[in-house]
N, C-alpha and C positions, 0 to 999 in steps of 0.2 A: 527910598527911591524905587519906583516900580519899573517894570520891564519897558514900558513905553518911554519913560523919561531916560532910561539908560540907553535905549536904542537911539533916541533923538540926540543925546550927547555924543554917542559914538559916531553918528553920521556927521555931525558938526565937526568933530575932531578929524574925521577922514577928509572932509572938504578943506579944512585948514591945513592939515599936514600933507596933503597930496595923496592920502590913502596908502600908507605903508601896509605891509603884509599882516602885521600883528593887529592893527586897527581893523582891517577888512575881515580878518577871522573873527574878531570880537563882534563886529556888526552882524556877520552871518550867524554866529552862535546866539546872540540876543534875539535876532529876528526869528530864528528857528524856535527858540523857547517861547517867545511871545505868540507865534502862530500855533504852536502845539497847545498852549494854555487856552487860547481862544477856541480852538477846535474842540477840546475837551469840555469847555464851558457850553458850547453850542449843543454838544451831544448829551449834556446833562451829567457828565462824568467828572466834574471838577470838585465834588464834595468829598468828605472823608469816607463815605461808604462806597466810593467808586470801585475800589479793588474787590470788595465783597460782591458787588453787583456783577462785575466782569467774571469773577469766579463762579457765581451762580449761573450766569449765562453759558459759560463753558461746560458746566456740569449738565445743564439742560440740553445743550446741543449734543453732547456725548451720549446722553440717555436716548435722545431721538435717533441718533445714528445706530446705537445698539438695538433699539426696538425695530428699526427699519431692516437691519440686517437679519435679525431673528425672524421677522415676518417673512422675508424672502426665503430664508432657509426652510421654514415650516411649509411654505407654499410649494417649494420644489420637492421637499420630502413627501408631502401628501400626494403630489402629482405622480411621483415615481412609484409610490405604494399603490396608487390606483391603477397605473399602467401595468404593474406587475400582477395585480389581482386579476385584471382583465386577461392578461396573457395566461395566467394559471387556469382561469375558467375556460379559455379557448383550448388549452392543452387537454383539459379533462374532457371536453366535448369531443375532441378529435380521437382521443385514445379509448374512451369508454366504448365497449362493444355494444352495438345496437342502440346507442344513445343512453342517456342517463334516465329518462323518464318512461321508457318503454317497458 
């Protein structure tokens, strides 16, 4: 018996019995499982390799985040170094008596 048949039987039982709590919980559980299975199938994640695919996607996403953070750190680092070099050059020009190239 597949999920759709089970859900149909539970709904019929709920109609016949007046929908007691146990039957309603079973209906909700079967409907949830059936919906999740359909969603995974539509996303192409219903096969045996789905877990491996998800793991690879997570690794790829983490690598992207790491690369992005590293690029930002490098950009900020080089900007700070450039500003400090300009500041040092400015100080040398201010302190040097008579200028550097005279």
